[in-house]
C-alpha positions in Angstrom: 43.1 72.8 69.6 40.8 70.2 67.9 37.7 69.2 69.5 37.3 65.5 70.5 35.0 63.3 68.3 31.6 62.6 69.7 31.1 59.2 71.3 28.5 58.2 68.6 31.1 58.7 65.8 33.6 56.7 67.7 31.1 53.9 68.1 30.1 53.9 64.4 33.8 53.8 63.4 34.3 50.8 65.6 31.3 48.9 64.2 31.9 49.7 60.5 34.7 47.0 59.8 32.5 44.3 61.4 29.4 45.2 59.3 31.1 45.2 55.9 30.7 41.4 55.3 27.0 41.7 56.2 26.5 44.6 53.7 28.2 42.6 51.0 26.0 39.6 51.6 22.9 41.8 51.5 24.0 43.3 48.2 24.7 39.9 46.7 21.3 38.7 47.8 19.7 41.4 45.7 21.5 40.3 42.5 19.9 37.6 40.3 21.3 34.1 40.9 23.8 32.7 38.5 22.7 29.3 37.0 24.2 27.1 34.4 22.3 27.1 31.1 19.9 24.1 30.6 21.3 21.2 28.5 20.1 21.1 24.8 17.0 19.0 24.1 17.8 15.6 22.6 17.4 15.4 18.8 14.7 12.7 17.9 16.0 9.9 15.7 15.3 10.2 12.0 12.3 8.3 10.7 13.0 5.1 8.9 10.9 2.7 6.8 13.0 -0.3 7.8 11.1 -3.2 9.2 8.4 -5.8 8.7 4.8 -4.8 8.1 1.3 -6.3 7.8 -1.8 -4.7 6.4 -5.1 -4.7 4.6 -6.3 -3.2 1.4 -9.4 -2.7 -0.8 -10.0 -1.3 -4.2 -11.4 -2.0 -7.7 -10.2 -4.1 -10.6 -10.8 -2.9 -14.2 -11.1 -5.6 -16.8 -11.5 -4.8 -20.4 -14.4 -6.2 -22.4 -13.6 -9.3 -24.3 -13.1 -8.9 -28.1 -15.2 -10.8 -30.6 -13.7 -13.7 -32.4 -14.4 -16.1 -35.2 -15.2 -19.7 -34.5 -13.8 -22.0 -37.2 -17.1 -23.9 -37.3 -19.9 -21.5 -36.5 -18.7 -18.1 -37.4 -18.2 -14.7 -35.7 -19.0 -14.4 -32.0 -20.0 -10.9 -31.0 -19.4 -10.1 -27.3 -20.6 -7.3 -25.1 -18.6 -4.1 -24.7 -19.3 -3.5 -21.0 -16.6 -3.5 -18.4 -16.2 -6.8 -16.4 -14.5 -5.3 -13.4 -15.4 -5.4 -9.8 -14.4 -4.8 -6.2 -11.5 -6.6 -4.6 -9.8 -6.7 -1.2 -7.2 -8.6 0.8 -4.1 -8.5 2.9 -0.4 -7.8 2.3 2.8 -8.4 4.2 6.4 -7.4 3.5 9.7 -6.1 4.6 11.4 -2.8 3.8 15.0 -1.6 4.2 15.9 2.1 4.1 19.5 2.6 3.1 19.7 6.1 4.7 17.3 7.1 7.5 15.3 10.3 7.0 15.4 10.5 3.2 16.9 8.0 0.8 16.6 4.7 -1.1 14.1 2.1 0.2 14.3 -1.5 -0.9 11.7 -4.2 -0.1 9.7 -7.3 -0.8 5.9 -7.6 -0.6 3.3 -10.4 -1.0 -0.4 -10.0 -1.1 -3.6 -12.1 -1.5 -6.8 -10.7 -3.0 -10.4 -11.9 -3.2 -12.3 -10.6 -6.2 -15.9 -9.8 -7.1 -15.5 -9.5 -10.8 -18.5 -10.0 -13.1 -18.9 -13.7 -13.8 -20.3 -13.6 -17.3 -20.7 -11.4 -20.3 -23.5 -11.3 -22.9 -22.3 -12.8 -26.1 -24.0 -13.9 -29.3 -23.2 -16.0 -32.3 -25.6 -14.4 -34.7 -28.7 -14.1 -32.5 -28.1 -17.2 -30.4 -26.5 -16.8 -26.9 -22.8 -17.8 -26.6 -22.0 -18.8 -23.0 -18.3 -18.9 -21.8 -17.2 -21.9 -19.8 -13.8 -20.4 -18.9 -13.0 -20.6 -15.1 -13.8 -17.6 -13.0 -11.1 -15.5 -11.4 -12.1 -15.5 -7.7 -8.7 -14.7 -6.2 -5.2 -13.6 -7.2 -2.0 -12.9 -5.4 1.4 -11.4 -6.1 5.0 -11.6 -4.9 6.8 -8.4 -5.8 10.0 -6.4 -5.3 9.6 -2.7 -4.2 12.1 0.0 -5.0 11.4 3.6 -3.9 12.7 6.8 -2.5 11.6 8.3 0.9 11.2 12.0 1.5 11.1 11.5 5.3 7.6 10.1 5.9 6.5 10.1 2.3 7.6 7.1 0.2 7.2 6.9 -3.6 7.9 3.5 -5.1 7.7 1.2 -8.1 6.9 -2.5 -7.9 6.9 -5.6 -10.0 7.0 -9.4 -9.8 5.2 -12.7 -10.0 1.4 -13.1 -10.0 -1.0 -16.0 -9.8 -4.7 -16.6 -9.6 -7.6 -19.0 -9.9 -11.3 -19.6 -9.2 -14.3 -21.8 -9.5 -16.0 -23.3 -12.4 -18.1 -21.2 -14.7 -21.9 -21.2 -14.4 -22.3 -23.1 -17.7 -19.4 -25.5 -17.2 -21.7 -28.5 -16.7 -23.2 -28.0 -20.1 -19.9 -28.3 -21.9 -19.3 -31.9 -23.0 -15.5 -31.6 -23.5 -12.6 -31.4 -21.0 -12.6 -28.2 -19.1 -9.4 -26.3 -18.6 -7.6 -26.0 -15.2 -8.6 -22.8 -13.3 -5.0 -21.9 -12.1 -3.2 -19.1 -13.9 0.2 -17.5 -13.6 1.7 -14.2 -14.9 3.2 -10.9 -13.7 2.3 -7.7 -12.0 3.8 -4.2 -12.3 2.9 -0.8 -10.9 3.7 1.8 -8.3 2.3 3.7 -5.4 2.6 6.4 -2.7 2.8 5.6 1.0 2.6 8.1 3.9 3.6 7.3 7.5 0.8 8.5 9.8 2.9 7.6 12.9 6.0 5.6 13.6 3.9 2.4 13.3 1.0 3.1 11.0 1.1 4.1 7.3 -1.5 4.5 4.6 -0.9 3.9 0.9 -2.5 4.2 -2.5 -1.3 1.8 -5.3 -2.0 1.0 -8.9 -1.1 -2.3 -10.5 -1.4 -4.0 -13.9 -1.8 -7.7 -13.5 -1.5 -10.1 -16.4 -2.6 -13.7 -15.7 -1.8 -15.6 -18.9 -4.3 -18.4 -19.4 -3.1 -22.0 -19.2 -5.4 -23.0 -22.0 -6.1 -22.2 -25.7 -9.5 -21.4 -27.2 -11.7 -24.5 -27.0 -14.0 -25.7 -29.7 -17.5 -24.2 -29.6 -20.4 -26.6 -28.9 -24.0 -26.0 -30.0 -26.8 -27.2 -27.7 -30.0 -27.2 -29.8 -32.2 -28.0 -26.8 -31.5 -24.6 -25.2 -30.6 -23.3 -27.8 -27.1 -21.9 -26.9 -23.4 -22.1 -27.8 -20.8 -23.0 -25.2 -17.0 -22.4 -25.4 -14.1 -20.4 -24.0 -13.3 -18.0 -26.7 -10.7 -15.3 -26.2 -10.4 -12.9 -23.3 -7.8 -10.3 -22.3 -5.8 -11.9 -19.5 -4.8 -8.5 -18.1 -6.6 -6.1 -15.7 -5.8 -2.9 -13.8 -6.1 -2.6 -10.0 -6.4 0.6 -8.0 -6.4 0.1 -4.2 -5.8 1.8 -0.9 -4.2 0.1 2.0 -3.2 0.5 5.7 0.0 -1.0 7.2 1.3 -1.7 10.7 5.0 -2.0 10.9 7.4 -3.1 13.7 
């Protein structure tokens, strides 16, 4: 005949069904919580060169030494062989449009205005007598140019070309010349290229090389001899072109 179960067993059997939900909750609490994965980070927009910009620049202009020439009245004028270049600086403004953001074709238009510090006079002699030029100085010049380039994200390589103009004050010896002096304004063209790098979304730095040719609006003028000095005065012949190498900083918006 089986023995009756102890009272403790009967009590445990009675409590077990009621405690199962509590045991399940305790086990679930020990498991790691299930969470939805975080959303992906937003992709930043591709950099673009499109927009207006304004900036400053500084550099050096290289002017070739004037060649000697023969005056029809007095003979051969020998001129110095030293460079007549000098420092220059100014401002630029423009607009660029990038066809494809990131990397791609970039089209634009730029204008600039430069002040120059070119050498004002060259040593020249007709025989052993000084020959002083009365040609106007080139104290400033400016350009209006198209720019076409290709961007490799924040690096822009470009070519440029367009209209150029310039002018300046009277030469040192202009008052000693008895004939009509030529006008100081000049027009011509400028071509070149450069490399620009975007430091931030707003600021960029560039280095640029240009060849500027300002054709003179006057012909060689007759040489005049002043026996009181003594000296010769005239315009002679000079190369209207010069090279420019400059660095610049732009702010765009």
